[in-house]
LOKOL-880296 format. One record per atom (N, C-alpha, C, O): z, y, x; residue in three letters. Coordinates in steps of 0.1 Angstrom, whole numbers, plus 5000, padded with zeros to 4 digits. Example, Ala and Ser with C-alpha at 12.3 -4.5 7.8 and 13.67 -1.06 7.14 Angstrom:
507849435132ALA507849555123ALA507849675132ALA508549675142ALA507149785128SER507149895137SER507950005129SER508050115134SER
This chain:
936929114226UNK937329194238UNK936029264243UNK935029194245UNK936129394245UNK934929474249UNK934829474265UNK935829504271UNK933629454270UNK933529454285UNK933229594289UNK932729674282UNK933729634301UNK933429764307UNK932129784313UNK931629894316UNK931429664314UNK930029674320UNK929129584312UNK929529494305UNK927829614313UNK926829534305UNK926229424314UNK925829444325UNK926329304308UNK925729184315UNK924329164308UNK924229154296UNK923329154317UNK921929134312UNK921428994317UNK921528964329UNK920928924307UNK920228794311UNK918728814311UNK918228904304UNK918028734319UNK916528744320UNK915928624314UNK916428514317UNK914928644306UNK914228524301UNK912728544305UNK912028644303UNK912228434313UNK910828434317UNK910228304313UNK910728204313UNK909028324308UNK908228214303UNK906828214308UNK906128324306UNK906328104313UNK904928094317UNK904228004307UNK904627884306UNK903128044301UNK902427964291UNK901727854298UNK901427854310UNK901227754289UNK900427654294UNK899127704299UNK898527644308UNK898627814293UNK897327874298UNK897527974309UNK896628034314UNK898827984314UNK899228064326UNK898828214324UNK897628254326UNK899828294321UNK899528444321UNK900228504333UNK899628484344UNK901328564332UNK902028624343UNK903028524349UNK903728464342UNK903028504362UNK903828414369UNK905328434367UNK905728554365UNK906128334367UNK907528334366UNK908128434376UNK908928524373UNK907728414389UNK908328494400UNK908128644397UNK909028724399UNK906928684393UNK906628824391UNK907428874379UNK907828994379UNK907528794368UNK908328844357UNK909828864361UNK910328974357UNK910428774368UNK911828794373UNK911928924381UNK912928994380UNK910928944390UNK911029064399UNK911029194390UNK911829284393UNK910129204380UNK910029324372UNK911329344364UNK911829454362UNK911829234358UNK913029244350UNK914229274358UNK915029354353UNK914329224370UNK915529254379UNK915529404382UNK916529464383UNK914329454385UNK914229594389UNK914729684377UNK915329784380UNK914329644365UNK914829724353UNK916329714352UNK916929824349UNK916929604353UNK918329584352UNK919129664362UNK920129734359UNK918629664375UNK919229744385UNK919129894383UNK920029974385UNK917929934377UNK917730074374UNK918730124363UNK919130244363UNK919130034354UNK920030064343UNK921530054348UNK922430094341UNK921730004359UNK923029984365UNK923829874358UNK925029874358UNK923129774353UNK923729664346UNK924029544356UNK923529554367UNK924829454351UNK925129334360UNK924129224356UNK924029184344UNK923529164366UNK922629054363UNK923328924360UNK924228884368UNK923128864348UNK923728744344UNK922828624348UNK922228624359UNK922728534339UNK921828414341UNK920428444339UNK920028534332UNK919528364346UNK918128374345UNK917628244338UNK917928134343UNK916928264327UNK916428144320UNK914928134322UNK914128234319UNK914428024327UNK913028004329UNK912427884321UNK912927774322UNK911327914314UNK910627804307UNK909227804313UNK908427884310UNK909027704322UNK907727704329UNK906727604322UNK907127494317UNK905527644321UNK904427564314UNK904827534300UNK904727414296UNK905327634293UNK905827614279UNK905127704270UNK905127824272UNK904627654258UNK904027744248UNK905127784238UNK905827704233UNK905127914236UNK906127964226UNK905727934212UNK906427954202UNK904427894210UNK903927854197UNK904527724192UNK904527694180UNK905127644201UNK905727524198UNK907227534198UNK907827634204UNK907927454191UNK909327454189UNK910027434203UNK909827334210UNK910927534207UNK911627524220UNK913027474217UNK913927554215UNK913127344216UNK914427284213UNK915227244225UNK915027304235UNK916227154223UNK917127104233UNK916327064246UNK915227004245UNK916827104257UNK916127074270UNK915327194275UNK914827194286UNK915127294267UNK914427414271UNK915427524275UNK916527524270UNK914927624283UNK915827734287UNK916027824275UNK917127884274UNK915127834266UNK915327914254UNK916427864246UNK917327944241UNK916527734244UNK917627674236UNK919027704243UNK920027734236UNK919027684256UNK920327714264UNK920727854263UNK921927884262UNK919727944264UNK920028094263UNK920628124250UNK921628204249UNK920128074239UNK920628104226UNK922128064225UNK922928134219UNK922427944230UNK923727894229UNK924727984237UNK925828014233UNK924228024249UNK925028114258UNK925228254251UNK926328304252UNK924228304244UNK924328434238UNK925328434226UNK926028524224UNK925328324219UNK926228304208UNK927728304213UNK928628344206UNK927928254225UNK929228254231UNK929628384238UNK930728394244UNK928728484238UNK929028614244UNK928728614259UNK929328704266UNK927928534264UNK927728524279UNK926928644284UNK927028674296UNK926128714275UNK925428834279UNK925328924268UNK925428884256UNK925129054271UNK924929154261UNK923529194257UNK923129234246UNK922629174268UNK921229214266UNK920329094272UNK920729034282UNK919229074265UNK918228984271UNK917029074275UNK916529154267UNK916629054287UNK915529134293UNK914329034295UNK914428924301UNK913129084291UNK911929014293UNK910829114296UNK910929234294UNK909729064302UNK908629154306UNK908029214294UNK907729334293UNK907729134284UNK907129174272UNK907629094260UNK908128984262UNK907529144248UNK908029074237UNK907428944234UNK908028844230UNK906028924237UNK905428804235UNK905828694245UNK905528574243UNK906428734256UNK907028634265UNK908328574259UNK908728464262UNK908928654250UNK910228614244UNK910028554230UNK910628454226UNK909228624221UNK909028584207UNK907628554204UNK906728634209UNK907328454196UNK906028434191UNK906028394176UNK904928364171UNK907128404170UNK907228374156UNK908528444150UNK909428474157UNK908528454137UNK909628514130UNK910828424131UNK912028464131UNK910628294133UNK911728194135UNK912428234148UNK913728234148UNK911728264159UNK912328304172UNK913128434170UNK914228444175UNK912528524162UNK913228654159UNK914528634152UNK915528694156UNK914528544142UNK915828524135UNK916828464144UNK918028494143UNK916428364152UNK917428304161UNK918028394171UNK919228394173UNK917228484177UNK917828574187UNK918628684180UNK919528744186UNK918128724168UNK918928824160UNK920328774157UNK921328844158UNK920328654152UNK921628594149UNK922628584161UNK923828574159UNK922028584173UNK922928564185UNK923728694187UNK924728694194UNK923228814182UNK923928934183UNK923529014196UNK924129114198UNK922628964204UNK922229034216UNK921229134214UNK920429124204UNK921229234222UNK920129334222UNK918929284231UNK919129194239UNK917729334228UNK916529284235UNK915929404242UNK915729514235UNK915629394255UNK915029494262UNK913829444269UNK913929334276UNK912629504268UNK911529464275UNK911129574285UNK911529684284UNK910329534295UNK909929634305UNK909129744299UNK909129854304UNK908529714287UNK907729814280UNK908629904271UNK908130004266UNK909929864269UNK910729944260UNK911829864253UNK911729744253UNK912829924248UNK914029864242UNK913829844227UNK913229934221UNK914229734222UNK914229704208UNK915629664204UNK916129564209UNK916329744196UNK917729714192UNK917629634179UNK917429694168UNK917929514180UNK917829424168UNK919029444159UNK919129384148UNK920029524163UNK921129544154UNK920929654144UNK921729684136UNK919729724145UNK919329824136UNK918229784127UNK917429694131UNK918029844115UNK917029804106UNK915629844112UNK914629764111UNK915629964119UNK914330004125UNK913929904136UNK912729864137UNK914829864145UNK914529774156UNK914029634150UNK913129584156UNK914729594140UNK914429464134UNK913029464128UNK912229364129UNK912729584121UNK911329594115UNK910229594126UNK909229524124UNK910529664137UNK909529674147UNK909329534153UNK908129484156UNK910429464156UNK910329324161UNK909629234152UNK908829144156UNK909929244139UNK909229164129UNK907729184129UNK906929084129UNK907329314130UNK905829344130UNK905229284143UNK904129224142UNK905929294154UNK905329244167UNK905329094167UNK904329034172UNK906329034161UNK906328884160UNK905228834151UNK904628734154UNK905028914140UNK903928874131UNK902528884138UNK901728794135UNK902428984146UNK901129004153UNK900928884163UNK899828834164UNK902028854170UNK901928744180UNK901628614173UNK900828534178UNK902228594161UNK902028464153UNK900528464149UNK899928354149UNK900028574145UNK898628584141UNK897728544153UNK896728474151UNK898028594165UNK897228564177UNK897228414179UNK896228354183UNK898428354178UNK898628204180UNK897728124170UNK897028034174UNK897828164157UNK897028094147UNK895528114149UNK894728014148UNK895128234153UNK893728254155UNK893228174167UNK892128124167UNK894028174178UNK893628094190UNK893527944186UNK892627874191UNK894427894178UNK894427754173UNK893127724165UNK892527624167UNK892827814156UNK891527804148UNK890327804157UNK889427724155UNK890327894167UNK889127894176UNK889027764184UNK887927714186UNK890227704188UNK890227584196UNK889727464187UNK888927384192UNK890127464174UNK889627364165UNK888127364163UNK887427264164UNK887627484161UNK886127504160UNK885427464172UNK884327404172UNK886027494184UNK885427454197UNK885327304198UNK884427244203UNK886527244194UNK886527094195UNK885527024186UNK884926934190UNK885427084174UNK884427024164UNK883027044170UNK882226954168UNK882727154176UNK881427184182UNK881127084193UNK880027034194UNK882127064202UNK882026974213UNK881726834208UNK880826764213UNK882526784198UNK882326654193UNK881026634186UNK880326534188UNK880526734179UNK879226734172UNK878126714182UNK877026654180UNK878326774194UNK877226774204UNK877426654214UNK876726644224UNK878426564211UNK878626444219UNK879426474232UNK879326394241UNK880126584232UNK881026604244UNK882426584241UNK882826614230UNK883226524250UNK884626494247UNK885426614246UNK885226724252UNK886526604237UNK887426714235UNK888326724247UNK888826624252UNK888626844253UNK889526854264UNK890926794261UNK891426794250UNK891526744271UNK892926684270UNK893326624283UNK892726664294UNK894226534283UNK894626464295UNK893526384301UNK892626334294UNK893526374314UNK892426304321UNK892526154317UNK893626094317UNK891426104312UNK891325964308UNK891125874321UNK890325904330UNK891825764321UNK891725674333UNK890325624334UNK889725574325UNK889825634346UNK888425594349UNK887425714350UNK886325694354UNK887925834345UNK887025944345UNK887626064352UNK888926074354UNK886826154357UNK887326284362UNK887826374351UNK887826334340UNK888326484355UNK888926574345UNK888026624335UNK888426674324UNK886626624338UNK885726674329UNK885426574317UNK884826604307UNK886026444319UNK885926344308UNK884526284307UNK884326194298UNK883626314315UNK882226254314UNK881826184327UNK880926104327UNK882426224338UNK882026164351UNK882926054355UNK884126084357UNK882425934358UNK883325824362UNK884025854375UNK883325904385UNK885325824377UNK885925824390UNK885825684394UNK886625594390UNK884925654404UNK884525524407UNK885625424411UNK885625304407UNK886625474418UNK887725384422UNK888525334410UNK888925214410UNK888625414399UNK889225364387UNK888225294378UNK888625204371UNK887025334378UNK886025274370UNK885825124373UNK885625034365UNK886025094386UNK885924954391UNK887024874384UNK886824754380UNK888224924383UNK889424864377UNK889124844362UNK889424734356UNK888524944355UNK888224934341UNK887224814338UNK887424744329UNK886224804347UNK885224694345UNK885924564347UNK885624464340UNK886824554357UNK887524424359UNK888424384347UNK888424274343UNK889024484340UNK889824464329UNK889024404317UNK889424304311UNK887824464315UNK886924414304UNK886524274307UNK886524194298UNK886124254319UNK885624114323UNK886724014323UNK886523904318UNK887924054327UNK889123964327UNK889323914313UNK889523794311UNK889424004303UNK889723964289UNK888523884283UNK888723784276UNK887323924286UNK886123854281UNK886023714286UNK885523624279UNK886623684298UNK886623554304UNK887823474301UNK888123364307UNK888623524291UNK889723444286UNK891123484292UNK892123424288UNK891123584300UNK892423634306UNK893223704296UNK892723764286UNK894523704297UNK895423764288UNK895823904293UNK895623944305UNK896323994284UNK896724124288UNK897924114298UNK898024194307UNK898824014295UNK899924004304UNK899523964318UNK900124014327UNK898623874320UNK898123844333UNK897423964340UNK897523974352UNK896824044332UNK896124164337UNK897224254343UNK897024314354UNK898324274336UNK899424364341UNK899924304354UNK900224384363UNK900024174355UNK900524104367UNK899624134379UNK900124174389UNK898324114378UNK897524144390UNK897324284393UNK897224324405UNK897324374383UNK897324514386UNK898524564394UNK898424644403UNK899724504390UNK900924544397UNK901024484411UNK901324544420UNK900624354412UNK900724284425UNK899724344435UNK900024344447UNK898624394430UNK897624454439UNK897924594442UNK897224664450UNK898924654436UNK899324794439UNK898324894434UNK898225004440UNK897624864423UNK896624954418UNK897325064410UNK898125034401UNK897125184414UNK897825304408UNK897425314393UNK896225314390UNK898425334384UNK898125354370UNK897825494367UNK897625534355UNK897825584377UNK897625734375UNK899025794373UNK899925724368UNK899225914378UNK900625984377UNK901225984364UNK900526004354UNK902525944363UNK903225944351UNK902925834341UNK903425834330UNK902225734346UNK901825614338UNK902325484344UNK902625484355UNK902325384335UNK902725254340UNK901725154334UNK901125184324UNK901525034341UNK900724934335UNK901524844325UNK902624794329UNK901124834313UNK901724744304UNK900624694294UNK899524754294UNK900924594286UNK899924534277UNK899324634267UNK898124634264UNK900224724262UNK899724824252UNK898724914258UNK897724954252UNK899024964270UNK898125064276UNK896724994279UNK895725054277UNK896824874284UNK895524804287UNK894724784274UNK893524794274UNK895424744264UNK894724724251UNK894124854246UNK892924854241UNK894824964248UNK894225094244UNK892925124252UNK892025184247UNK892925094265UNK891825114273UNK890625034268UNK889525084267UNK890924904266UNK889824814262UNK889224844248UNK888124804245UNK890024904239UNK889524934226UNK888925074225UNK888425114214UNK889025154236UNK888525294235UNK887025294237UNK886425254247UNK886225354227UNK884825354228UNK884225444238UNK883125444242UNK885125534244UNK884725634254UNK884025564266UNK883125614272UNK884525444269UNK884125374281UNK882625314279UNK882025264289UNK882125324267UNK880725274265UNK879825394263UNK878725384258UNK880325514266UNK879525634264UNK879525694251UNK878525754246UNK880625684244UNK880825744230UNK882025834230UNK882825834239UNK882025924220UNK883226014218UNK883825984205UNK883125954195UNK885126004204UNK885825984191UNK886526114188UNK887226174196UNK886326164176UNK887026284171UNK887326274157UNK886526254148UNK888626294154UNK889126284140UNK888726144133UNK888426144122UNK888826044141UNK888525904136UNK887025864136UNK886725754134UNK886125964138UNK884725934138UNK884225914153UNK884625984162UNK883425804155UNK882825774168UNK881325794168UNK880625754159UNK880925874178UNK879525904179UNK879025884193UNK879725884203UNK877725854194UNK877125844207UNK877025974215UNK877026074209UNK877125964228UNK877226084236UNK876226074248UNK876125974255UNK875426174249UNK874426184261UNK875126234273UNK874626224284UNK876326294271UNK877126364282UNK877926264289UNK878126274302UNK878626174282UNK879526074288UNK878825964295UNK877925894289UNK879025944308UNK878425834315UNK879225704312UNK880425694315UNK878625604306UNK879425474303UNK879825404316UNK879125404326UNK880925334315UNK881525254326UNK881225104323UNK880925034333UNK881225064310UNK880924924307UNK879824914297UNK879525014290UNK879124804296UNK878024784287UNK878624764273UNK879624704271UNK877924824263UNK878424814249UNK878624664244UNK879524644237UNK877724574249UNK877824434245UNK879224374249UNK879824304242UNK879524404262UNK880824354268UNK882024414260UNK882924344257UNK881924544258UNK883024614251UNK883224554237UNK884324534232UNK882124534230UNK882124474216UNK882724334216UNK883524304207UNK882424254226UNK883024124227UNK884524124229UNK885224054223UNK884924214238UNK886324234241UNK887124284229UNK888224234226UNK886624374222UNK887224424210UNK887324314199UNK888424304193UNK886324234198UNK886324124189UNK887424024193UNK888223974184UNK887623994206UNK888623904210UNK890023964207UNK890923894202UNK890224094210UNK891524154208UNK891824164193UNK893024164189UNK890824174185UNK891024184170UNK891024054163UNK891224044151UNK890923944170UNK890923804165UNK892223784158UNK893323794164UNK892223754144UNK893523734137UNK894323614142UNK895523604140UNK893623524149UNK894423404154UNK895023434167UNK895823344172UNK894723544173UNK895323584186UNK896723634184UNK896923714175UNK897623594192UNK899023634190UNK899123784195UNK898723814207UNK899623864187UNK899924004191UNK901324024196UNK901624124203UNK902223934192UNK903623944197UNK903923804203UNK904523724197UNK903523784215UNK903623654221UNK905023604224UNK905223484227UNK906023694224UNK907323654227UNK907523624241UNK906823674250UNK908523544245UNK908823514259UNK907623454266UNK906923374260UNK907423494278UNK906223444285UNK906423294288UNK907423254294UNK905423204285UNK905523064289UNK905623044304UNK905023114312UNK906522954308UNK906822934322UNK906422794326UNK906622754338UNK905922714316UNK905622574319UNK904222544314UNK903822594304UNK903422464321UNK902022444319UNK901722394305UNK900822444298UNK902622304299UNK902222234287UNK903122284275UNK902922224264UNK903922384276UNK904722424265UNK903822474254UNK903022564256UNK904022414242UNK903222454230UNK901822394230UNK901122404220UNK901422334241UNK900022274241UNK900122124239UNK899022064236UNK901222064241UNK901421914239UNK902121894226UNK902921964222UNK901721784219UNK902221754206UNK903121624205UNK902821534212UNK904021634196UNK904921514194UNK904121414186UNK903521444176UNK904121284191UNK903421184184UNK904021134171UNK903321064164UNK905221174169UNK905921124156UNK905621224145UNK905521184133UNK905621354148UNK905421454137UNK904321554139UNK904021634130UNK903721554151UNK902621644154UNK903021784158UNK902221874160UNK904321814158UNK904821944162UNK904621974177UNK904821884185UNK904222094181UNK904122124195UNK905522104202UNK906522114197UNK905422064215UNK906622034223UNK906922154232UNK906022234236UNK908222174235UNK908722274243UNK909422214255UNK909622094256UNK909722304265UNK910322254277UNK911822294278UNK912122414278UNK912722194279UNK914122214282UNK914622104291UNK915122004285UNK914422114304UNK914722014313UNK913621904313UNK913321834323UNK913121874301UNK911921794299UNK911221844287UNK911721934280UNK910021794285UNK909221834273UNK909821764261UNK909921644260UNK910221844250UNK910821784238UNK910121834226UNK909421944226UNK910221764215UNK909721804202UNK910521924197UNK911721924196UNK909822034193UNK910422154188UNK911122124175UNK912222184172UNK910622034166UNK911122014153UNK912321924153UNK913221944145UNK912421824162UNK913521724162UNK913721674176UNK912821604181UNK914821704182UNK915121674196UNK915221514197UNK915221464208UNK915421444186UNK915621304187UNK914221234188UNK914121114190UNK913121304186UNK911821254187UNK911421224201UNK912321234210UNK910221204204UNK909721174218UNK910021284228UNK910121404224UNK910221254240UNK910421344251UNK909721284264UNK909521164265UNK909521364274UNK908821314286UNK909121414297UNK909121534295UNK909321364309UNK909521454321UNK908321524325UNK907221464324UNK908521644330UNK907421724336UNK906721644347UNK905421644348UNK907421584356UNK906821524368UNK906021404364UNK905221354372UNK906121354352UNK905321234347UNK904021284340UNK903021234343UNK904221384331UNK903021414323UNK902121514329UNK900921504327UNK902621614337UNK901721714342UNK900721664352UNK899521704351UNK901021574361UNK900021514369UNK898921444362UNK897721444365UNK899321374351UNK898321304342UNK897321404336UNK896121384336UNK897821514331UNK897021624325UNK896121684335UNK894921704333UNK896621714347UNK895821774358UNK894621684362UNK893521724364UNK894921554362UNK893921454365UNK892721454355UNK891621454358UNK893121464342UNK892121474331UNK891321604332UNK890121594329UNK892021714335UNK891221834337UNK890221824348UNK889021864347UNK890621764359UNK889721744370UNK888521654366UNK887321674370UNK888821544359UNK887721454355UNK886721524346UNK885521504347UNK887221614337UNK886321684328UNK885321774336UNK884121774333UNK885921844346UNK885021934354UNK884021854363UNK882921894365UNK884521744369UNK883721664378UNK882621594371UNK881421594376UNK882921534359UNK881921454353UNK881121524342UNK880221474336UNK881621644338UNK881021714327UNK879621764330UNK878721764321UNK879421814342UNK878021864345UNK877821994339UNK878722054332UNK876622054341UNK876322194337UNK876322204321UNK876522304316UNK876022084315UNK876022094300UNK877322124294UNK877422174283UNK878422084301UNK879822114296UNK880122264297UNK880822314288UNK879722324308UNK880022464310UNK878722544312UNK878222554323UNK878122604302UNK876922674304UNK877022784314UNK878122844315UNK875922814321UNK876022914332UNK876223054326UNK876823134333UNK875823074314UNK876023204308UNK876623194294UNK875923184284UNK878023174294UNK878723154281UNK878323264271UNK878323384275UNK878123234259UNK877623324249UNK878823404243UNK879423354233UNK879123514249UNK880323594244UNK880023654231UNK880923674222UNK878723694228UNK878423754215UNK878623664204UNK878923704193UNK878523524207UNK878723424197UNK880123424192UNK880423404181UNK881123454202UNK882523464198UNK882723574188UNK883423554178UNK882123694191UNK882323804182UNK881723774168UNK882323804158UNK880623704167UNK880023674155UNK880923574147UNK881023584135UNK881423474154UNK882323374148UNK883623444143UNK884123404132UNK884223534150UNK885423604146UNK885023684133UNK885823684124UNK883923744133UNK883523824121UNK883323734109UNK883723764098UNK882723614111UNK882623514101UNK883923464096UNK884123444084UNK884923454105UNK886223404101UNK886923514092UNK887523474082UNK886823634096UNK887423744088UNK886723754074UNK887423784064UNK885423734074UNK884723744061UNK885123624052UNK885323644040UNK885323514058UNK885823394050UNK887223424044UNK887423394033UNK888123484052UNK889423514047UNK889323614036UNK890123614026UNK888423714037UNK888223814026UNK887723744013UNK888223784002UNK886823644015UNK886323574003UNK887423493996UNK887523483984UNK888323434005UNK889423353999UNK890423453991UNK890823413980UNK890723563997UNK891623663990UNK890923703977UNK891623723967UNK889623733977UNK888923783965UNK888923673954UNK889123693942UNK888723543958UNK888723433949UNK890123413943UNK890223393930UNK891123423951UNK892523403945UNK892823523936UNK893423493925UNK892423643939UNK892623753930UNK891923743917UNK892523763906UNK890623693918UNK889923673905UNK890523563897UNK890623573884UNK891023453903UNK891623353896UNK892923393889UNK893123373877UNK893723473897UNK895023523891UNK894823623880UNK895723623871UNK893723693880UNK893523793869UNK892723733858UNK892423793848UNK892423603859UNK891723533848UNK890223553847UNK889623523837UNK889723613858UNK888223643858UNK887423523861UNK886223513857UNK888023423867UNK887323293871UNK888223173866UNK889423173869UNK887623073860UNK888422963856UNK889022893867UNK888522893879UNK890122823865UNK890922753876UNK890022653883UNK890122643895UNK889322573875UNK888522473882UNK887422523891UNK887222473902UNK886822633887UNK885722693895UNK886422753908UNK885822743919UNK887522823906UNK888222883917UNK888622783927UNK888522803939UNK889122663922UNK889622563931UNK888422503939UNK888622483951UNK887322483933UNK886122433940UNK885722533950UNK885322493961UNK885722653947UNK885322763956UNK886222763968UNK885822783980UNK887522753966UNK888522763977UNK888422643986UNK888622653998UNK888022523981UNK887822403989UNK886622433998UNK886622394010UNK885522483992UNK884322514000UNK884722614012UNK884222594023UNK885422714008UNK885822814018UNK886722754029UNK886622794041UNK887622664025UNK888522594035UNK887622514044UNK887822524057UNK886722444039UNK885822364048UNK885022444057UNK884822414069UNK884522564052UNK883722654060UNK884622714071UNK884222734083UNK885922744068UNK886822804077UNK887122704089UNK887122734100UNK887322574085UNK887622474095UNK886422454105UNK886622444117UNK885222464099UNK884022454107UNK883922574117UNK883522554128UNK884222694111UNK884122814120UNK885222804131UNK884922834143UNK886422764128UNK887422754138UNK887122644148UNK887422674160UNK886522534144UNK886122434154UNK885022494164UNK885122474176UNK884022564158UNK883022624166UNK883622734175UNK883222754187UNK884522814170UNK885222914177UNK886022864189UNK886022914200UNK886622754187UNK887422684198UNK886422644209UNK886722654221UNK885322584205UNK884322544215UNK883822674223UNK883622664235UNK883522774215UNK882922894222UNK883922954231UNK883623004242UNK885222954227UNK886223004236UNK886322924249UNK886522974260UNK886222794247UNK886322704258UNK885222734268UNK885422734280UNK884022754263UNK882822784271UNK883022914279UNK882722934290UNK883723014272UNK883823144278UNK885123154286UNK885123204297UNK886223094282UNK887423104289UNK887623004300UNK887723044312UNK887522874297UNK887722774307UNK886622774317UNK886822764329UNK885422784313UNK884222784322UNK884222894332UNK883922874343UNK884723014327UNK884723134336UNK885623114348UNK885323164359UNK886623034346UNK887623014357UNK887122924368UNK887322954380UNK886422814364UNK885922714374UNK884522684373UNK884022574376UNK883722784368UNK882322764365UNK881622724378UNK880722634378UNK881922784389UNK881222754401UNK881422614406UNK880622544412UNK882722564403UNK883022424407UNK882222334398UNK881622234403UNK882222354385UNK881522264376UNK880022254379UNK879522144378UNK879422364384UNK878022354387UNK877722304402UNK876622264405UNK878822304410UNK878622254423UNK879122114426UNK878922054436UNK879622054415UNK880121914417UNK879521824406UNK880221774397UNK878221804407UNK877521714398UNK877621574404UNK877021554414UNK878321484397UNK878521354402UNK877221264401UNK876721254390UNK876821214412UNK875621124411UNK876220984407UNK877320944409UNK875320904401UNK875720774396UNK876220684407UNK877020604405UNK875620714419UNK876020624430UNK877020684439UNK877320644450UNK877720794434UNK878720864442UNK879820764445UNK880320684437UNK880320774458UNK881320684462UNK882720724457UNK882920844453UNK883720644458UNK885020674454UNK885620784463UNK886420864459UNK885220784476UNK885720884485UNK885121024481UNK885921124482UNK883821024477UNK883321154473UNK884021204460UNK884221324459UNK884221114451UNK884921144439UNK886321204442UNK886721304436UNK887021134451UNK888421184454UNK888421324461UNK889221404458UNK887321344469UNK887221474476UNK886921584466UNK887521694466UNK886121554456UNK885721654446UNK887021684437UNK887221794433UNK887721584434UNK888921594426UNK889921684433UNK890521774427UNK890121664446UNK891021744454UNK890621894454UNK891421984453UNK889221914454UNK888722054454UNK889022124441UNK889422234440UNK888722054430UNK888922104417UNK890422144414UNK890722254410UNK891322054418UNK892722074416UNK893222184425UNK894122264421UNK892722204437UNK893122314445UNK892722444439UNK893522534439UNK891522454433UNK891122574427UNK891922594414UNK892222714411UNK892222494407UNK893022504395UNK894422554398UNK894922644391UNK895022514409UNK896322554413UNK896322704418UNK897422764418UNK895222754422UNK895122894426UNK895122994414UNK895523104416UNK894822944402UNK894823024390UNK896223064386UNK897222984389UNK896423174379UNK897723204373UNK898023114362UNK897123044356UNK899223104357UNK899623004347UNK898923034334UNK898622934327UNK898723154330UNK898023184318UNK896623124318UNK896223064308UNK895923134329UNK894523084329UNK894522934330UNK893722864324UNK895522874337UNK895622724337UNK895922674322UNK895322574318UNK896722744315UNK897022704301UNK895822714292UNK895622634284UNK895022824295UNK893822844287UNK892822734289UNK892222684280UNK892722684302UNK891822574305UNK892322444298UNK891522374292UNK893622414299UNK894122294293UNK893922304278UNK893522204272UNK894222414272UNK894022434257UNK892522404253UNK892322344243UNK891622454261UNK890222444258UNK889722304260UNK888822264252UNK890222234270UNK889622104273UNK890321984266UNK889621884263UNK891621994264UNK892321874260UNK893221884247UNK893721994245UNK893321774240UNK894321764230UNK895321654235UNK894921544238UNK896621694236UNK897621604243UNK898721564233UNK899221654226UNK899021434232UNK900021384223UNK900921284231UNK900421204238UNK902221304229UNK903121204235UNK903621114224UNK904221154214UNK903420984226UNK903820884216UNK905020804221UNK905520824232UNK905620724212UNK906720644216UNK906320534227UNK905220494227UNK907320504235UNK907020404246UNK907720444259UNK908420544259UNK907420364269UNK908120384282UNK907120404293UNK907520464304UNK905920354292UNK905020374303UNK904020494301UNK904120554290UNK903220524310UNK902320644309UNK901320624299UNK900620724295UNK901120514293UNK900120494283UNK900520564270UNK899620584261UNK901720604269UNK902220684257UNK901620824257UNK901720894247UNK901120874269UNK900521004269UNK899020984265UNK898220934272UNK898821024252UNK897421014246UNK896721144247UNK897121244243UNK895521134254UNK894721264256UNK893321244251UNK892621144253UNK892921344243UNK891521344238UNK890821464244UNK891321574243UNK889621444250UNK888821544255UNK888021624245UNK887321554237UNK888221754244UNK887521824234UNK886021854238UNK885121854229UNK885721874251UNK884421904255UNK883821784262UNK882621744259UNK884521724272UNK884021614279UNK884221484271UNK885021394275UNK883621474259UNK883921374250UNK883521234255UNK883921134250UNK882621224265UNK882221094271UNK883421024278UNK883320904281UNK884521104280UNK885621044287UNK886620984276UNK887520914280UNK886421004264UNK887220954253UNK886920804251UNK885720764252UNK887920724248UNK887620574245UNK886720564233UNK886720644223UNK885920464233UNK884920434222UNK885820384210UNK886420274211UNK885820454199UNK886620404187UNK886220274182UNK887120194177UNK884920234183UNK884520104179UNK885119994188UNK885519884183UNK885120024201UNK885719924210UNK887219904207UNK887719794207UNK887920024204UNK889320014201UNK889519924189UNK890419844188UNK888719944178UNK888819864166UNK888619724169UNK889319634164UNK887619684177UNK887319544180UNK888519484188UNK888919374185UNK889019564197UNK890219504205UNK891419484196UNK892219394198UNK891519574186UNK892719564177UNK892619434169UNK893619384165UNK891419394166UNK891219274158UNK891619144166UNK891519034161UNK
């Protein structure tokens, strides 16, 4: 069916680099339509959109093509062809719609061979300009990276838009995050305090474990720049954290023994930290603490076992003294131990591969694997102690150094110190409490009915453990 009047649609697009504003484009196109005596149809606006990128569903361009195919308009009017087309792909799409194209600078009839040729030439020139601009940008980025300057992009949290000047209000948060993880805190607990304190994650962002991990692993915060996978020192970027602290945190996050998919958040102090005395399996909580492997094995009520464990934690801090928790836990030692653990694993893999390929006799390979296993166990034991010094000590370090028990301390003084330690312990979030328990104690629930079935071994305050020789003598 032929219309007695011409309906003209307007397409206006403002580039990301901002050329002519949308309002001005619409004004000029409307004036042209009125001068021609046509009827104004729909106006399609793509704001902050590059025509060099695919304009798919959700864009005004995509909606306009669908409307043109259904005959909603006879002509598309734009200020200039490069506002409408930037590639031969765009040209083909609008040609297939059957609509005519008119620009303020002149009409192009895509239904004729001459018009299609002119449009193709103009689209090719526009595409050339896009490619040339892209190549210039790549060269500029390479030059910036080579000179130690960050490549332009979205503003990085903790820095101003120039990417080199710290935004101090956010830089303080970044330092807290690095210190939090270095002192044994989890990413999940970091998300919790960031949210509870109402710290803004920046527009369009949210706090989650993945984002925090990305921040902590980014070398930019130590005054470096990364481009195409290469990291280089930068004199332009002002560092927010010390390289030693950042290296320690990256080592902690890269630790193969660290859970990267922790699953449901633990809601009970001793879940997974306490062991079944019958089979050694960690215990979980379901109305009471139960053996994960076999529910018919030992079980114990929370109200019975948790006070016992808390008392042992308090004893460790009160009687341990400064030797138990060094004033300056050696974080770099953790990184070195993790590196040694990874190297050990690589040697194991290489030995197994050589054995399987027949390059090393079975007997020699077996002896080598036993040596590597013993070395791994020693590394893991040392790593556990280093983590305890760094994780548990950081939480209550001030208490440990402020509560040195004198040999003549009275029971009243001891009770008061215990109350202080437990009060501080209770102020910590559950993740940090669990970290302290994991670092200080090995807990096992054995068969029986009284509290003596809760068997606890101190990992650091070993002076609190029973004398094995005395136990053997009593057993005789």
